C-alpha positions as CSV (number, residue, x, y, z in Angstrom):
1,X,-213.2,273.1,-86.3
2,X,-211.5,276.2,-87.5
3,X,-209.6,278.4,-85.0
4,X,-208.7,282.0,-85.8
5,X,-206.7,284.2,-83.5
6,X,-208.3,287.6,-82.9
7,X,-206.4,290.9,-82.6
8,X,-205.7,289.9,-79.0
9,X,-203.8,286.7,-80.1
10,X,-204.8,284.6,-77.1
11,X,-208.5,285.3,-77.8
12,X,-209.6,282.7,-80.3
13,X,-212.6,282.6,-82.6
14,X,-213.7,279.0,-83.0
15,X,-216.0,277.8,-85.9
16,X,-217.2,274.3,-85.5
17,X,-217.8,271.9,-88.3
18,X,-221.5,271.9,-88.9
19,X,-223.3,269.0,-90.6
20,X,-226.7,270.1,-92.0
21,X,-229.4,268.9,-94.3
22,X,-233.1,269.3,-94.7
23,X,-233.7,267.8,-91.3
24,X,-231.6,270.4,-89.4
25,X,-228.0,270.3,-88.3
26,X,-225.5,268.6,-85.9
27,X,-222.2,269.8,-84.6
28,X,-219.9,268.9,-81.6
29,X,-220.1,272.0,-79.4
30,X,-217.2,270.8,-77.3
31,X,-214.7,268.0,-77.4
32,X,-211.8,268.3,-74.9
33,X,-209.3,266.5,-77.1
34,X,-210.2,268.4,-80.3
35,X,-210.3,271.7,-78.4
36,X,-206.8,271.1,-76.9
37,X,-205.3,270.0,-80.3
38,X,-206.8,272.9,-82.2
39,X,-206.1,275.7,-79.6
40,X,-203.2,274.5,-77.5
41,X,-205.3,275.2,-74.5
42,X,-205.2,272.4,-71.9
43,X,-207.2,273.7,-69.0
44,X,-210.0,271.9,-67.3
45,X,-213.6,273.3,-67.5
46,X,-215.3,273.2,-64.1
47,X,-218.5,275.1,-64.5
48,X,-221.1,275.7,-67.2
49,X,-223.3,278.8,-67.1
50,X,-226.5,279.7,-69.1
51,X,-228.1,283.1,-69.2
52,X,-231.0,284.6,-71.1
53,X,-231.2,288.3,-71.7
54,X,-233.5,290.7,-73.6
55,X,-232.5,293.0,-76.4
56,X,-230.1,295.8,-75.5
57,X,-229.0,294.2,-72.2
58,X,-225.3,294.6,-71.6
59,X,-223.6,292.3,-69.1
60,X,-220.0,293.0,-68.0
61,X,-217.2,293.7,-68.2
62,X,-216.5,291.1,-65.5
63,X,-213.3,289.5,-64.3
64,X,-212.0,287.9,-61.1
65,X,-208.9,289.3,-59.3
66,X,-208.1,285.8,-57.9
67,X,-209.2,282.5,-59.5
68,X,-209.4,284.1,-62.9
69,X,-211.7,282.3,-65.3
70,X,-211.0,281.3,-68.8
71,X,-214.3,281.2,-70.7
72,X,-215.5,279.4,-73.8
73,X,-218.6,281.3,-74.8
74,X,-221.3,280.8,-77.4
75,X,-224.9,281.7,-78.2
76,X,-227.6,279.1,-78.6
77,X,-230.5,281.5,-79.4
78,X,-230.3,285.0,-80.7
79,X,-227.3,287.2,-81.3
80,X,-224.8,289.2,-79.1
81,X,-221.8,291.4,-79.5
82,X,-219.2,289.7,-77.3
83,X,-216.2,291.6,-75.9
84,X,-212.9,290.7,-74.2
85,X,-210.6,293.2,-72.7
86,X,-206.9,292.4,-72.0
87,X,-206.2,293.5,-68.4
88,X,-203.0,291.4,-68.0
89,X,-200.4,294.1,-67.1
90,X,-197.5,292.2,-68.7
91,X,-199.4,291.5,-72.0
92,X,-198.4,293.3,-75.2
93,X,-202.1,293.9,-75.8
94,X,-202.8,295.3,-72.3
95,X,-205.8,297.7,-72.5
96,X,-207.0,296.5,-75.9
97,X,-210.3,294.9,-76.6
98,X,-211.7,292.6,-79.2
99,X,-215.4,292.2,-80.2
100,X,-217.1,289.4,-82.1
101,X,-220.7,288.8,-83.2
102,X,-221.8,285.4,-81.8
103,X,-225.2,284.0,-82.8
104,X,-227.2,280.8,-83.1
105,X,-226.9,281.3,-86.9
106,X,-223.1,281.5,-87.1
107,X,-222.5,279.0,-84.3
108,X,-219.1,280.7,-83.5
109,X,-217.5,280.4,-80.1
110,X,-214.9,282.6,-78.5
111,X,-212.1,281.4,-76.2
112,X,-211.3,284.1,-73.7
113,X,-208.3,283.1,-71.6
114,X,-207.9,283.8,-67.9
115,X,-206.9,287.4,-67.1
116,X,-209.3,289.1,-69.5
117,X,-212.5,291.0,-68.7
118,X,-215.5,289.9,-70.5
119,X,-219.0,291.2,-71.4
120,X,-221.6,291.1,-74.1
121,X,-224.6,293.1,-75.4
122,X,-227.7,291.4,-76.8
123,X,-228.5,292.5,-80.4
124,X,-231.6,290.3,-81.1
125,X,-235.0,290.3,-79.4
126,X,-233.4,288.0,-76.7
127,X,-230.4,285.8,-76.5
128,X,-229.4,282.6,-74.7
129,X,-225.7,282.6,-73.8
130,X,-223.7,279.6,-72.7
131,X,-220.2,279.6,-71.3
132,X,-217.8,277.1,-69.9
133,X,-215.3,278.3,-67.2
134,X,-211.9,277.1,-66.1
135,X,-212.4,278.1,-62.5
136,X,-215.4,278.5,-60.2
137,X,-217.3,281.7,-59.7
138,X,-215.9,283.5,-56.7
139,X,-218.1,286.5,-55.9
140,X,-215.6,287.9,-53.3
141,X,-213.0,288.2,-56.1
142,X,-215.4,289.4,-58.9
143,X,-214.8,292.9,-60.3
144,X,-216.3,294.9,-63.1
145,X,-214.9,297.5,-65.5
146,X,-217.1,300.2,-66.8
147,X,-218.7,299.1,-70.1
148,X,-218.5,302.7,-71.4
149,X,-214.9,303.5,-70.1
150,X,-213.6,306.2,-72.4
151,X,-210.0,304.9,-72.2
152,X,-211.1,301.5,-73.6
153,X,-213.5,303.2,-76.2
154,X,-215.3,300.0,-77.0
155,X,-217.4,300.4,-80.1
156,X,-220.7,298.9,-78.7
157,X,-223.4,298.7,-81.4
158,X,-226.0,301.5,-81.1
159,X,-229.5,300.0,-80.5
160,X,-231.4,303.2,-79.9
161,X,-230.8,304.3,-76.4
162,X,-228.5,303.3,-73.6
163,X,-228.1,299.6,-72.8
164,X,-229.8,298.0,-69.8
165,X,-227.2,297.2,-67.2
166,X,-227.4,295.8,-63.7
167,X,-226.8,298.0,-60.7
168,X,-223.4,296.2,-60.2
169,X,-222.4,296.8,-63.8
170,X,-223.4,300.4,-63.7
171,X,-220.9,300.9,-60.9
172,X,-218.0,299.4,-63.0
173,X,-214.5,300.8,-62.3
174,X,-212.5,302.8,-64.8
175,X,-209.7,301.0,-66.7
176,X,-207.2,303.6,-65.4
177,X,-207.9,302.4,-61.8
178,X,-206.2,299.1,-62.8
179,X,-202.9,300.9,-63.7
């Protein structure tokens, strides 16, 4: 696997080694030992999540104020624009965001460490999104940043109209409310 730090150095783009031929392909989507050796991250994964969303659906920007979750994310069908926002007050990249295209075609994964907000927008007709988390979902501690916060100025792809968001995500807080 090839690991590349993103502009937020703790966020890592992971490109697995894919073996393919006329029959199809094979790759190890996760191996704890190889992941730890390649990334230096030695946290347990305790929960796997799988979602399917239609084109132009935007989920996020989610985080937990207690029991923060590290996430290893990937797309198994379709394509998304995946975003991580650094909301760790003592971080040199506090308030910065990074975005990556993840798809079934490129097979990239993104490691998003605990303490960052996370969201994604579906670019294809639909997308199936998988993610492993380092802590359990705790709805009482879940919070949401506004996906369109002007302070963050995330450059979401334009897909012809506003994205579809849940009621909860439409009520996301401003980044300045964290300061």
